[in-house]
HTML snippet that shows the backbone in 3Dmol.js (N, CA, C, O; Angstrom):
<script src="https://3Dmol.org/build/3Dmol-min.js"></script>
<div id="view" style="width:600px;height:400px;position:relative"></div>
<script>
const pdb = `
ATOM      1  N   UNK A   1     -12.016   0.532  -1.144  1.00  0.00           N
ATOM      2  CA  UNK A   1     -11.500   0.718  -0.007  1.00  0.00           C
ATOM      3  C   UNK A   1     -11.316   1.675   0.677  1.00  0.00           C
ATOM      4  O   UNK A   1     -10.731   2.421  -0.108  1.00  0.00           O
ATOM      5  N   UNK A   2     -11.417   2.312   1.801  1.00  0.00           N
ATOM      6  CA  UNK A   2     -11.223   3.696   2.190  1.00  0.00           C
ATOM      7  C   UNK A   2      -9.573   4.037   1.999  1.00  0.00           C
ATOM      8  O   UNK A   2      -8.647   3.226   1.969  1.00  0.00           O
ATOM      9  N   UNK A   3      -9.525   5.406   1.890  1.00  0.00           N
ATOM     10  CA  UNK A   3      -8.096   5.758   1.735  1.00  0.00           C
ATOM     11  C   UNK A   3      -8.032   6.857   2.922  1.00  0.00           C
ATOM     12  O   UNK A   3      -8.934   7.630   3.245  1.00  0.00           O
ATOM     13  N   UNK A   4      -6.723   6.732   3.500  1.00  0.00           N
ATOM     14  CA  UNK A   4      -6.455   7.768   4.578  1.00  0.00           C
ATOM     15  C   UNK A   4      -5.251   8.618   4.112  1.00  0.00           C
ATOM     16  O   UNK A   4      -4.293   8.143   3.504  1.00  0.00           O
ATOM     17  N   UNK A   5      -5.383   9.879   4.441  1.00  0.00           N
ATOM     18  CA  UNK A   5      -4.499  10.872   3.988  1.00  0.00           C
ATOM     19  C   UNK A   5      -3.839  11.565   5.443  1.00  0.00           C
ATOM     20  O   UNK A   5      -4.534  11.844   6.420  1.00  0.00           O
ATOM     21  N   UNK A   6      -2.554  11.746   5.372  1.00  0.00           N
ATOM     22  CA  UNK A   6      -2.015  12.536   6.602  1.00  0.00           C
ATOM     23  C   UNK A   6      -2.077  14.009   5.918  1.00  0.00           C
ATOM     24  O   UNK A   6      -1.656  14.384   4.824  1.00  0.00           O
ATOM     25  N   UNK A   7      -2.787  14.745   7.002  1.00  0.00           N
ATOM     26  CA  UNK A   7      -2.937  16.158   6.926  1.00  0.00           C
ATOM     27  C   UNK A   7      -1.865  17.017   7.411  1.00  0.00           C
ATOM     28  O   UNK A   7      -1.832  18.199   7.067  1.00  0.00           O
ATOM     29  N   UNK A   8      -0.977  16.510   8.191  1.00  0.00           N
ATOM     30  CA  UNK A   8      -0.118  17.275   8.824  1.00  0.00           C
ATOM     31  C   UNK A   8       1.406  17.097   8.087  1.00  0.00           C
ATOM     32  O   UNK A   8       1.629  16.195   7.279  1.00  0.00           O
ATOM     33  N   UNK A   9       2.333  18.023   8.467  1.00  0.00           N
ATOM     34  CA  UNK A   9       3.752  18.126   7.777  1.00  0.00           C
ATOM     35  C   UNK A   9       4.649  17.251   8.442  1.00  0.00           C
ATOM     36  O   UNK A   9       5.853  17.418   8.246  1.00  0.00           O
ATOM     37  N   UNK A  10       4.237  16.286   9.244  1.00  0.00           N
ATOM     38  CA  UNK A  10       5.201  15.387  10.018  1.00  0.00           C
ATOM     39  C   UNK A  10       4.593  14.012   9.791  1.00  0.00           C
ATOM     40  O   UNK A  10       3.382  13.808   9.713  1.00  0.00           O
ATOM     41  N   UNK A  11       5.641  12.990   9.682  1.00  0.00           N
ATOM     42  CA  UNK A  11       5.146  11.578   9.740  1.00  0.00           C
ATOM     43  C   UNK A  11       4.380  11.125  10.738  1.00  0.00           C
ATOM     44  O   UNK A  11       4.513  11.580  11.874  1.00  0.00           O
ATOM     45  N   UNK A  12       3.424  10.109  10.423  1.00  0.00           N
ATOM     46  CA  UNK A  12       2.268   9.502  11.482  1.00  0.00           C
ATOM     47  C   UNK A  12       2.543   8.193  11.410  1.00  0.00           C
ATOM     48  O   UNK A  12       3.019   7.665  10.405  1.00  0.00           O
ATOM     49  N   UNK A  13       2.205   7.473  12.681  1.00  0.00           N
ATOM     50  CA  UNK A  13       1.907   6.234  12.719  1.00  0.00           C
ATOM     51  C   UNK A  13       0.441   5.988  13.214  1.00  0.00           C
ATOM     52  O   UNK A  13       0.004   6.288  14.325  1.00  0.00           O
ATOM     53  N   UNK A  14      -0.254   5.373  12.165  1.00  0.00           N
ATOM     54  CA  UNK A  14      -1.611   5.310  12.515  1.00  0.00           C
ATOM     55  C   UNK A  14      -1.994   3.767  13.029  1.00  0.00           C
ATOM     56  O   UNK A  14      -1.828   2.850  12.225  1.00  0.00           O
ATOM     57  N   UNK A  15      -2.390   3.543  14.061  1.00  0.00           N
ATOM     58  CA  UNK A  15      -2.791   2.228  14.629  1.00  0.00           C
ATOM     59  C   UNK A  15      -3.858   1.964  14.034  1.00  0.00           C
ATOM     60  O   UNK A  15      -4.711   2.811  13.771  1.00  0.00           O
ATOM     61  N   UNK A  16      -3.953   0.412  13.672  1.00  0.00           N
ATOM     62  CA  UNK A  16      -4.848  -0.395  12.935  1.00  0.00           C
ATOM     63  C   UNK A  16      -5.441  -1.503  13.747  1.00  0.00           C
ATOM     64  O   UNK A  16      -4.764  -1.857  14.712  1.00  0.00           O
ATOM     65  N   UNK A  17      -6.703  -2.186  13.519  1.00  0.00           N
ATOM     66  CA  UNK A  17      -6.939  -3.363  14.329  1.00  0.00           C
ATOM     67  C   UNK A  17      -5.773  -4.391  14.262  1.00  0.00           C
ATOM     68  O   UNK A  17      -4.845  -4.187  13.480  1.00  0.00           O
ATOM     69  N   UNK A  18      -5.794  -5.337  14.950  1.00  0.00           N
ATOM     70  CA  UNK A  18      -4.843  -6.206  15.259  1.00  0.00           C
ATOM     71  C   UNK A  18      -3.600  -6.246  15.583  1.00  0.00           C
ATOM     72  O   UNK A  18      -2.879  -7.229  15.412  1.00  0.00           O
ATOM     73  N   UNK A  19      -3.155  -4.869  16.220  1.00  0.00           N
ATOM     74  CA  UNK A  19      -2.039  -4.331  16.539  1.00  0.00           C
ATOM     75  C   UNK A  19      -1.045  -3.976  15.536  1.00  0.00           C
ATOM     76  O   UNK A  19       0.157  -3.867  15.779  1.00  0.00           O
ATOM     77  N   UNK A  20      -1.616  -3.791  14.347  1.00  0.00           N
ATOM     78  CA  UNK A  20      -0.856  -3.266  13.264  1.00  0.00           C
ATOM     79  C   UNK A  20      -0.692  -2.036  13.211  1.00  0.00           C
ATOM     80  O   UNK A  20      -1.474  -1.338  13.856  1.00  0.00           O
ATOM     81  N   UNK A  21       0.408  -1.383  12.403  1.00  0.00           N
ATOM     82  CA  UNK A  21       0.387   0.113  12.405  1.00  0.00           C
ATOM     83  C   UNK A  21       0.952   0.261  10.877  1.00  0.00           C
ATOM     84  O   UNK A  21       1.804  -0.434  10.323  1.00  0.00           O
ATOM     85  N   UNK A  22       0.134   1.505  10.305  1.00  0.00           N
ATOM     86  CA  UNK A  22       0.745   2.011   8.906  1.00  0.00           C
ATOM     87  C   UNK A  22       1.166   3.461   9.255  1.00  0.00           C
ATOM     88  O   UNK A  22       0.659   4.311   9.987  1.00  0.00           O
ATOM     89  N   UNK A  23       2.293   3.445   8.461  1.00  0.00           N
ATOM     90  CA  UNK A  23       3.374   4.821   8.740  1.00  0.00           C
ATOM     91  C   UNK A  23       2.878   5.596   7.528  1.00  0.00           C
ATOM     92  O   UNK A  23       2.821   5.020   6.442  1.00  0.00           O
ATOM     93  N   UNK A  24       2.553   6.738   7.639  1.00  0.00           N
ATOM     94  CA  UNK A  24       2.244   7.789   6.544  1.00  0.00           C
ATOM     95  C   UNK A  24       3.390   8.643   6.849  1.00  0.00           C
ATOM     96  O   UNK A  24       3.802   8.840   7.992  1.00  0.00           O
ATOM     97  N   UNK A  25       3.951   9.206   5.648  1.00  0.00           N
ATOM     98  CA  UNK A  25       4.772  10.515   5.709  1.00  0.00           C
ATOM     99  C   UNK A  25       3.830  11.751   5.665  1.00  0.00           C
ATOM    100  O   UNK A  25       2.604  11.641   5.626  1.00  0.00           O
ATOM    101  N   UNK A  26       4.482  12.917   5.673  1.00  0.00           N
ATOM    102  CA  UNK A  26       3.916  14.249   5.499  1.00  0.00           C
ATOM    103  C   UNK A  26       2.883  14.082   4.164  1.00  0.00           C
ATOM    104  O   UNK A  26       3.306  13.545   3.140  1.00  0.00           O
ATOM    105  N   UNK A  27       1.767  14.489   4.242  1.00  0.00           N
ATOM    106  CA  UNK A  27       1.135  14.865   3.122  1.00  0.00           C
ATOM    107  C   UNK A  27       0.571  13.516   2.269  1.00  0.00           C
ATOM    108  O   UNK A  27      -0.160  13.670   1.291  1.00  0.00           O
ATOM    109  N   UNK A  28       1.036  12.023   2.796  1.00  0.00           N
ATOM    110  CA  UNK A  28       1.093  10.949   2.066  1.00  0.00           C
ATOM    111  C   UNK A  28      -0.296  10.366   2.551  1.00  0.00           C
ATOM    112  O   UNK A  28      -0.875  10.795   3.549  1.00  0.00           O
ATOM    113  N   UNK A  29      -0.874   9.127   1.572  1.00  0.00           N
ATOM    114  CA  UNK A  29      -1.868   8.599   1.796  1.00  0.00           C
ATOM    115  C   UNK A  29      -1.836   7.220   1.487  1.00  0.00           C
ATOM    116  O   UNK A  29      -0.922   6.850   0.749  1.00  0.00           O
ATOM    117  N   UNK A  30      -2.757   6.269   1.958  1.00  0.00           N
ATOM    118  CA  UNK A  30      -2.758   4.891   2.033  1.00  0.00           C
ATOM    119  C   UNK A  30      -3.988   4.201   2.127  1.00  0.00           C
ATOM    120  O   UNK A  30      -4.863   4.809   2.743  1.00  0.00           O
ATOM    121  N   UNK A  31      -4.298   3.024   1.650  1.00  0.00           N
ATOM    122  CA  UNK A  31      -5.632   2.531   1.723  1.00  0.00           C
ATOM    123  C   UNK A  31      -5.628   1.482   2.797  1.00  0.00           C
ATOM    124  O   UNK A  31      -4.742   0.636   2.914  1.00  0.00           O
ATOM    125  N   UNK A  32      -6.851   1.614   3.698  1.00  0.00           N
ATOM    126  CA  UNK A  32      -7.010   0.632   4.699  1.00  0.00           C
ATOM    127  C   UNK A  32      -8.302  -0.134   4.392  1.00  0.00           C
ATOM    128  O   UNK A  32      -9.107   0.234   3.536  1.00  0.00           O
ATOM    129  N   UNK A  33      -8.441  -1.247   5.169  1.00  0.00           N
ATOM    130  CA  UNK A  33      -9.678  -1.909   5.240  1.00  0.00           C
ATOM    131  C   UNK A  33     -11.033  -0.925   5.766  1.00  0.00           C
ATOM    132  O   UNK A  33     -10.946   0.162   6.338  1.00  0.00           O
ATOM    133  N   UNK A  34     -12.068  -1.530   5.454  1.00  0.00           N
ATOM    134  CA  UNK A  34     -13.190  -0.508   5.993  1.00  0.00           C
ATOM    135  C   UNK A  34     -13.358  -0.913   7.419  1.00  0.00           C
ATOM    136  O   UNK A  34     -13.944  -0.108   8.143  1.00  0.00           O
ATOM    137  N   UNK A  35     -12.936  -2.038   7.937  1.00  0.00           N
ATOM    138  CA  UNK A  35     -13.019  -2.284   9.264  1.00  0.00           C
ATOM    139  C   UNK A  35     -11.947  -1.405  10.105  1.00  0.00           C
ATOM    140  O   UNK A  35     -12.175  -1.019  11.251  1.00  0.00           O
ATOM    141  N   UNK A  36     -10.773  -1.144   9.409  1.00  0.00           N
ATOM    142  CA  UNK A  36      -9.895  -0.218   9.864  1.00  0.00           C
ATOM    143  C   UNK A  36     -10.364   1.070  10.241  1.00  0.00           C
ATOM    144  O   UNK A  36     -10.187   1.694  11.287  1.00  0.00           O
ATOM    145  N   UNK A  37     -11.034   1.381   9.141  1.00  0.00           N
ATOM    146  CA  UNK A  37     -11.321   3.232   8.978  1.00  0.00           C
ATOM    147  C   UNK A  37     -12.263   3.237  10.032  1.00  0.00           C
ATOM    148  O   UNK A  37     -12.507   4.386  10.401  1.00  0.00           O
ATOM    149  N   UNK A  38     -12.971   2.231  10.738  1.00  0.00           N
ATOM    150  CA  UNK A  38     -13.738   2.323  12.044  1.00  0.00           C
ATOM    151  C   UNK A  38     -13.069   2.370  13.180  1.00  0.00           C
ATOM    152  O   UNK A  38     -13.642   2.757  14.198  1.00  0.00           O
ATOM    153  N   UNK A  39     -11.909   2.032  13.196  1.00  0.00           N
ATOM    154  CA  UNK A  39     -11.168   1.748  14.660  1.00  0.00           C
ATOM    155  C   UNK A  39     -10.909   2.733  15.312  1.00  0.00           C
ATOM    156  O   UNK A  39     -10.373   3.641  14.677  1.00  0.00           O
ATOM    157  N   UNK A  40     -11.131   2.935  16.594  1.00  0.00           N
ATOM    158  CA  UNK A  40     -11.392   4.050  17.386  1.00  0.00           C
ATOM    159  C   UNK A  40     -10.119   4.797  17.560  1.00  0.00           C
ATOM    160  O   UNK A  40     -10.319   5.990  17.790  1.00  0.00           O
ATOM    161  N   UNK A  41      -8.962   4.474  17.521  1.00  0.00           N
ATOM    162  CA  UNK A  41      -7.776   5.216  17.650  1.00  0.00           C
ATOM    163  C   UNK A  41      -7.323   5.896  16.281  1.00  0.00           C
ATOM    164  O   UNK A  41      -6.525   6.832  16.329  1.00  0.00           O
ATOM    165  N   UNK A  42      -7.787   5.471  15.143  1.00  0.00           N
ATOM    166  CA  UNK A  42      -7.743   6.256  14.057  1.00  0.00           C
ATOM    167  C   UNK A  42      -8.942   7.173  13.851  1.00  0.00           C
ATOM    168  O   UNK A  42      -8.953   8.184  13.150  1.00  0.00           O
ATOM    169  N   UNK A  43      -9.873   6.711  14.508  1.00  0.00           N
ATOM    170  CA  UNK A  43     -10.981   8.155  14.342  1.00  0.00           C
ATOM    171  C   UNK A  43     -10.525   9.116  15.267  1.00  0.00           C
ATOM    172  O   UNK A  43     -11.063  10.221  15.200  1.00  0.00           O
ATOM    173  N   UNK A  44      -9.574   8.920  16.189  1.00  0.00           N
ATOM    174  CA  UNK A  44      -9.357   9.948  17.438  1.00  0.00           C
ATOM    175  C   UNK A  44      -8.227  11.107  16.680  1.00  0.00           C
ATOM    176  O   UNK A  44      -7.988  12.268  17.012  1.00  0.00           O
ATOM    177  N   UNK A  45      -7.666  10.288  15.553  1.00  0.00           N
ATOM    178  CA  UNK A  45      -6.771  11.102  14.810  1.00  0.00           C
ATOM    179  C   UNK A  45      -7.485  11.921  13.801  1.00  0.00           C
ATOM    180  O   UNK A  45      -7.023  13.009  13.457  1.00  0.00           O
ATOM    181  N   UNK A  46      -8.658  11.421  13.277  1.00  0.00           N
ATOM    182  CA  UNK A  46      -9.428  12.165  12.252  1.00  0.00           C
ATOM    183  C   UNK A  46     -10.287  13.246  13.032  1.00  0.00           C
ATOM    184  O   UNK A  46     -10.672  14.258  12.448  1.00  0.00           O
ATOM    185  N   UNK A  47     -10.521  13.055  14.105  1.00  0.00           N
ATOM    186  CA  UNK A  47     -11.253  14.066  14.920  1.00  0.00           C
ATOM    187  C   UNK A  47     -10.222  15.231  15.193  1.00  0.00           C
ATOM    188  O   UNK A  47     -10.555  16.400  14.998  1.00  0.00           O
ATOM    189  N   UNK A  48      -8.897  14.872  15.673  1.00  0.00           N
ATOM    190  CA  UNK A  48      -7.788  15.883  15.893  1.00  0.00           C
ATOM    191  C   UNK A  48      -7.472  16.490  14.817  1.00  0.00           C
ATOM    192  O   UNK A  48      -6.575  17.320  14.967  1.00  0.00           O
ATOM    193  N   UNK A  49      -8.026  16.342  13.427  1.00  0.00           N
ATOM    194  CA  UNK A  49      -7.543  16.929  12.115  1.00  0.00           C
ATOM    195  C   UNK A  49      -6.364  16.261  11.616  1.00  0.00           C
ATOM    196  O   UNK A  49      -6.157  16.488  10.424  1.00  0.00           O
ATOM    197  N   UNK A  50      -5.619  15.582  12.126  1.00  0.00           N
ATOM    198  CA  UNK A  50      -4.293  14.818  11.485  1.00  0.00           C
ATOM    199  C   UNK A  50      -4.588  13.950  10.559  1.00  0.00           C
ATOM    200  O   UNK A  50      -3.709  13.760   9.718  1.00  0.00           O
ATOM    201  N   UNK A  51      -5.905  13.160  10.424  1.00  0.00           N
ATOM    202  CA  UNK A  51      -5.986  12.361   9.212  1.00  0.00           C
ATOM    203  C   UNK A  51      -7.417  12.674   8.373  1.00  0.00           C
ATOM    204  O   UNK A  51      -8.406  13.087   8.978  1.00  0.00           O
ATOM    205  N   UNK A  52      -7.426  12.466   7.105  1.00  0.00           N
ATOM    206  CA  UNK A  52      -8.726  12.147   6.753  1.00  0.00           C
ATOM    207  C   UNK A  52      -9.127  11.192   5.954  1.00  0.00           C
ATOM    208  O   UNK A  52      -8.370  10.856   5.044  1.00  0.00           O
ATOM    209  N   UNK A  53     -10.372  10.559   6.109  1.00  0.00           N
ATOM    210  CA  UNK A  53     -10.774   9.288   5.632  1.00  0.00           C
ATOM    211  C   UNK A  53     -11.658   9.631   4.261  1.00  0.00           C
ATOM    212  O   UNK A  53     -12.578  10.449   4.233  1.00  0.00           O
ATOM    213  N   UNK A  54     -11.238   8.914   3.236  1.00  0.00           N
ATOM    214  CA  UNK A  54     -12.225   9.112   2.027  1.00  0.00           C
ATOM    215  C   UNK A  54     -12.687   7.825   1.506  1.00  0.00           C
ATOM    216  O   UNK A  54     -11.908   7.027   0.984  1.00  0.00           O
ATOM    217  N   UNK A  55     -14.009   7.598   1.644  1.00  0.00           N
ATOM    218  CA  UNK A  55     -14.581   6.460   1.042  1.00  0.00           C
ATOM    219  C   UNK A  55     -14.004   6.162  -0.248  1.00  0.00           C
ATOM    220  O   UNK A  55     -13.806   7.085  -1.037  1.00  0.00           O
ATOM    221  N   UNK A  56     -13.634   4.649  -0.625  1.00  0.00           N
ATOM    222  CA  UNK A  56     -13.297   4.239  -1.850  1.00  0.00           C
ATOM    223  C   UNK A  56     -14.419   3.848  -2.620  1.00  0.00           C
ATOM    224  O   UNK A  56     -15.571   3.869  -2.184  1.00  0.00           O
ATOM    225  N   UNK A  57     -14.078   3.472  -3.821  1.00  0.00           N
ATOM    226  CA  UNK A  57     -15.299   3.100  -4.820  1.00  0.00           C
ATOM    227  C   UNK A  57     -15.359   1.596  -4.780  1.00  0.00           C
ATOM    228  O   UNK A  57     -14.989   1.125  -3.704  1.00  0.00           O
ATOM    229  N   UNK A  58     -15.674   0.876  -5.541  1.00  0.00           N
ATOM    230  CA  UNK A  58     -15.941  -0.589  -5.440  1.00  0.00           C
ATOM    231  C   UNK A  58     -14.716  -1.073  -5.679  1.00  0.00           C
ATOM    232  O   UNK A  58     -14.091  -1.016  -6.738  1.00  0.00           O
ATOM    233  N   UNK A  59     -14.350  -1.613  -4.527  1.00  0.00           N
ATOM    234  CA  UNK A  59     -12.911  -2.337  -4.539  1.00  0.00           C
ATOM    235  C   UNK A  59     -12.998  -3.722  -5.280  1.00  0.00           C
ATOM    236  O   UNK A  59     -13.990  -4.095  -5.907  1.00  0.00           O
ATOM    237  N   UNK A  60     -11.864  -4.418  -5.133  1.00  0.00           N
ATOM    238  CA  UNK A  60     -11.645  -5.648  -5.760  1.00  0.00           C
ATOM    239  C   UNK A  60     -10.476  -5.762  -6.786  1.00  0.00           C
ATOM    240  O   UNK A  60      -9.548  -6.569  -6.748  1.00  0.00           O
ATOM    241  N   UNK A  61     -10.700  -4.837  -7.665  1.00  0.00           N
ATOM    242  CA  UNK A  61      -9.797  -4.922  -9.085  1.00  0.00           C
ATOM    243  C   UNK A  61      -8.571  -3.790  -8.807  1.00  0.00           C
ATOM    244  O   UNK A  61      -8.672  -2.898  -7.964  1.00  0.00           O
ATOM    245  N   UNK A  62      -7.667  -3.950  -9.475  1.00  0.00           N
ATOM    246  CA  UNK A  62      -6.359  -3.106  -9.564  1.00  0.00           C
ATOM    247  C   UNK A  62      -6.498  -2.286 -10.634  1.00  0.00           C
ATOM    248  O   UNK A  62      -6.631  -2.800 -11.744  1.00  0.00           O
ATOM    249  N   UNK A  63      -6.491  -1.110 -10.509  1.00  0.00           N
ATOM    250  CA  UNK A  63      -6.405  -0.058 -11.756  1.00  0.00           C
ATOM    251  C   UNK A  63      -5.000   0.192 -12.109  1.00  0.00           C
ATOM    252  O   UNK A  63      -4.001   0.087 -11.398  1.00  0.00           O
ATOM    253  N   UNK A  64      -5.123   0.586 -13.498  1.00  0.00           N
ATOM    254  CA  UNK A  64      -3.895   0.766 -13.984  1.00  0.00           C
ATOM    255  C   UNK A  64      -3.673   0.266 -15.498  1.00  0.00           C
ATOM    256  O   UNK A  64      -4.673  -0.215 -16.030  1.00  0.00           O
ATOM    257  N   UNK A  65      -2.589   0.313 -16.199  1.00  0.00           N
ATOM    258  CA  UNK A  65      -2.379  -0.025 -17.653  1.00  0.00           C
ATOM    259  C   UNK A  65      -2.300  -1.833 -17.636  1.00  0.00           C
ATOM    260  O   UNK A  65      -2.838  -2.622 -16.860  1.00  0.00           O
ATOM    261  N   UNK A  66      -1.526  -2.047 -18.658  1.00  0.00           N
ATOM    262  CA  UNK A  66      -1.250  -3.431 -19.193  1.00  0.00           C
ATOM    263  C   UNK A  66       0.147  -3.719 -18.584  1.00  0.00           C
ATOM    264  O   UNK A  66       0.403  -4.884 -18.281  1.00  0.00           O
ATOM    265  N   UNK A  67       1.066  -2.753 -18.383  1.00  0.00           N
ATOM    266  CA  UNK A  67       2.246  -3.269 -18.206  1.00  0.00           C
ATOM    267  C   UNK A  67       3.115  -3.720 -18.950  1.00  0.00           C
ATOM    268  O   UNK A  67       3.284  -3.212 -20.059  1.00  0.00           O
ATOM    269  N   UNK A  68       4.000  -4.961 -18.443  1.00  0.00           N
ATOM    270  CA  UNK A  68       4.889  -5.452 -19.245  1.00  0.00           C
ATOM    271  C   UNK A  68       4.414  -7.043 -19.763  1.00  0.00           C
ATOM    272  O   UNK A  68       5.214  -7.841 -20.251  1.00  0.00           O
ATOM    273  N   UNK A  69       2.994  -7.318 -19.560  1.00  0.00           N
ATOM    274  CA  UNK A  69       2.823  -8.441 -19.960  1.00  0.00           C
ATOM    275  C   UNK A  69       3.283  -9.033 -20.993  1.00  0.00           C
ATOM    276  O   UNK A  69       3.320  -8.333 -22.005  1.00  0.00           O
ATOM    277  N   UNK A  70       3.751 -10.385 -21.107  1.00  0.00           N
ATOM    278  CA  UNK A  70       3.848 -11.011 -22.368  1.00  0.00           C
ATOM    279  C   UNK A  70       5.165 -10.513 -23.274  1.00  0.00           C
ATOM    280  O   UNK A  70       5.307 -10.674 -24.487  1.00  0.00           O
ATOM    281  N   UNK A  71       6.068  -9.877 -22.363  1.00  0.00           N
ATOM    282  CA  UNK A  71       7.264  -9.095 -22.979  1.00  0.00           C
ATOM    283  C   UNK A  71       8.635  -9.844 -22.033  1.00  0.00           C
ATOM    284  O   UNK A  71       9.721  -9.275 -21.923  1.00  0.00           O
ATOM    285  N   UNK A  72       8.393 -10.909 -21.540  1.00  0.00           N
ATOM    286  CA  UNK A  72       9.564 -11.782 -21.220  1.00  0.00           C
ATOM    287  C   UNK A  72      10.250 -11.165 -19.897  1.00  0.00           C
ATOM    288  O   UNK A  72      11.456 -11.334 -19.716  1.00  0.00           O
ATOM    289  N   UNK A  73       9.556 -10.532 -19.084  1.00  0.00           N
ATOM    290  CA  UNK A  73      10.095  -9.790 -17.984  1.00  0.00           C
ATOM    291  C   UNK A  73       9.186 -10.373 -16.603  1.00  0.00           C
ATOM    292  O   UNK A  73       7.964 -10.321 -16.460  1.00  0.00           O
ATOM    293  N   UNK A  74      10.126 -10.891 -15.736  1.00  0.00           N
ATOM    294  CA  UNK A  74       9.606 -11.068 -14.507  1.00  0.00           C
ATOM    295  C   UNK A  74      10.180 -10.440 -13.517  1.00  0.00           C
ATOM    296  O   UNK A  74      11.410 -10.432 -13.462  1.00  0.00           O
ATOM    297  N   UNK A  75       9.274  -9.678 -12.370  1.00  0.00           N
ATOM    298  CA  UNK A  75       9.874  -8.969 -11.113  1.00  0.00           C
ATOM    299  C   UNK A  75      10.736  -7.995 -11.813  1.00  0.00           C
ATOM    300  O   UNK A  75      11.660  -7.800 -11.023  1.00  0.00           O
ATOM    301  N   UNK A  76      10.940  -7.255 -12.900  1.00  0.00           N
ATOM    302  CA  UNK A  76      11.446  -6.248 -13.313  1.00  0.00           C
ATOM    303  C   UNK A  76      12.650  -6.554 -14.086  1.00  0.00           C
ATOM    304  O   UNK A  76      13.233  -5.610 -14.620  1.00  0.00           O
ATOM    305  N   UNK A  77      13.163  -7.898 -14.240  1.00  0.00           N
ATOM    306  CA  UNK A  77      14.462  -7.973 -14.990  1.00  0.00           C
ATOM    307  C   UNK A  77      14.001  -9.134 -16.110  1.00  0.00           C
ATOM    308  O   UNK A  77      12.963  -9.795 -16.081  1.00  0.00           O
ATOM    309  N   UNK A  78      14.948  -9.181 -16.988  1.00  0.00           N
ATOM    310  CA  UNK A  78      15.011 -10.271 -18.128  1.00  0.00           C
ATOM    311  C   UNK A  78      14.870 -11.482 -17.493  1.00  0.00           C
ATOM    312  O   UNK A  78      15.328 -11.736 -16.379  1.00  0.00           O
ATOM    313  N   UNK A  79      14.132 -12.358 -18.309  1.00  0.00           N
ATOM    314  CA  UNK A  79      13.924 -14.009 -18.025  1.00  0.00           C
ATOM    315  C   UNK A  79      15.360 -14.663 -18.320  1.00  0.00           C
ATOM    316  O   UNK A  79      16.052 -14.447 -19.315  1.00  0.00           O
ATOM    317  N   UNK A  80      15.625 -15.413 -17.367  1.00  0.00           N
ATOM    318  CA  UNK A  80      17.040 -16.116 -17.659  1.00  0.00           C
ATOM    319  C   UNK A  80      16.598 -17.325 -18.568  1.00  0.00           C
ATOM    320  O   UNK A  80      15.420 -17.682 -18.577  1.00  0.00           O
ATOM    321  N   UNK A  81      17.557 -17.949 -19.332  1.00  0.00           N
ATOM    322  CA  UNK A  81      17.570 -19.035 -20.271  1.00  0.00           C
ATOM    323  C   UNK A  81      17.165 -20.014 -19.637  1.00  0.00           C
ATOM    324  O   UNK A  81      17.174 -20.002 -18.406  1.00  0.00           O
ATOM    325  N   UNK A  82      16.676 -21.185 -20.428  1.00  0.00           N
ATOM    326  CA  UNK A  82      15.895 -22.328 -19.907  1.00  0.00           C
ATOM    327  C   UNK A  82      17.182 -23.417 -19.710  1.00  0.00           C
ATOM    328  O   UNK A  82      16.852 -24.597 -19.590  1.00  0.00           O
ATOM    329  N   UNK A  83      18.332 -23.159 -19.678  1.00  0.00           N
ATOM    330  CA  UNK A  83      19.420 -24.415 -19.537  1.00  0.00           C
ATOM    331  C   UNK A  83      19.630 -24.716 -18.219  1.00  0.00           C
ATOM    332  O   UNK A  83      19.172 -24.034 -17.302  1.00  0.00           O
ATOM    333  N   UNK A  84      20.325 -25.738 -18.065  1.00  0.00           N
ATOM    334  CA  UNK A  84      20.900 -26.167 -16.668  1.00  0.00           C
ATOM    335  C   UNK A  84      21.506 -25.273 -15.668  1.00  0.00           C
ATOM    336  O   UNK A  84      22.409 -24.501 -15.989  1.00  0.00           O
ATOM    337  N   UNK A  85      21.047 -25.346 -14.472  1.00  0.00           N
ATOM    338  CA  UNK A  85      21.802 -24.433 -13.585  1.00  0.00           C
ATOM    339  C   UNK A  85      23.042 -24.290 -13.596  1.00  0.00           C
ATOM    340  O   UNK A  85      23.560 -25.379 -13.843  1.00  0.00           O
ATOM    341  N   UNK A  86      24.072 -23.188 -13.398  1.00  0.00           N
ATOM    342  CA  UNK A  86      25.489 -23.021 -13.367  1.00  0.00           C
ATOM    343  C   UNK A  86      26.273 -23.897 -12.439  1.00  0.00           C
ATOM    344  O   UNK A  86      26.005 -23.923 -11.238  1.00  0.00           O
ATOM    345  N   UNK A  87      27.222 -24.604 -12.956  1.00  0.00           N
ATOM    346  CA  UNK A  87      27.934 -25.526 -11.914  1.00  0.00           C
ATOM    347  C   UNK A  87      29.444 -25.248 -12.173  1.00  0.00           C
ATOM    348  O   UNK A  87      29.752 -24.664 -13.213  1.00  0.00           O
ATOM    349  N   UNK A  88      30.583 -25.705 -11.119  1.00  0.00           N
ATOM    350  CA  UNK A  88      31.513 -25.443 -11.161  1.00  0.00           C
ATOM    351  C   UNK A  88      32.156 -24.075 -10.668  1.00  0.00           C
ATOM    352  O   UNK A  88      31.477 -23.157 -10.208  1.00  0.00           O
ATOM    353  N   UNK A  89      33.521 -24.036 -10.810  1.00  0.00           N
ATOM    354  CA  UNK A  89      34.059 -22.536 -10.513  1.00  0.00           C
ATOM    355  C   UNK A  89      33.969 -21.612 -11.672  1.00  0.00           C
ATOM    356  O   UNK A  89      34.245 -21.877 -12.842  1.00  0.00           O
ATOM    357  N   UNK A  90      33.547 -20.501 -11.183  1.00  0.00           N
ATOM    358  CA  UNK A  90      33.222 -19.482 -12.077  1.00  0.00           C
ATOM    359  C   UNK A  90      33.632 -18.228 -11.346  1.00  0.00           C
ATOM    360  O   UNK A  90      33.475 -17.126 -11.873  1.00  0.00           O
TER     361      UNK A  90
END
`;
const viewer = $3Dmol.createViewer("view");
viewer.addModel(pdb, "pdb");
viewer.setStyle({}, {cartoon: {color: "spectrum"}});
viewer.zoomTo();
viewer.render();
</script>
């Protein structure tokens, strides 16, 4: 997937196909689809020097470490007990 980088010191709203927009902070970057990287309004920002598009490698997979798999954590918190739901005044 191509990566776009904001080369300015101000936040940018980058128009994407389908009426969508990606907001990039100063010197921030984000990934866009290959189709979005060829979108005319995005190319105008590239020509103006406000954005830089860098072609990505072979997409598909996520990079990174193993994380907290198998440690009993879901969505960043500990797993609740398996008992029945709480009822009554508490």
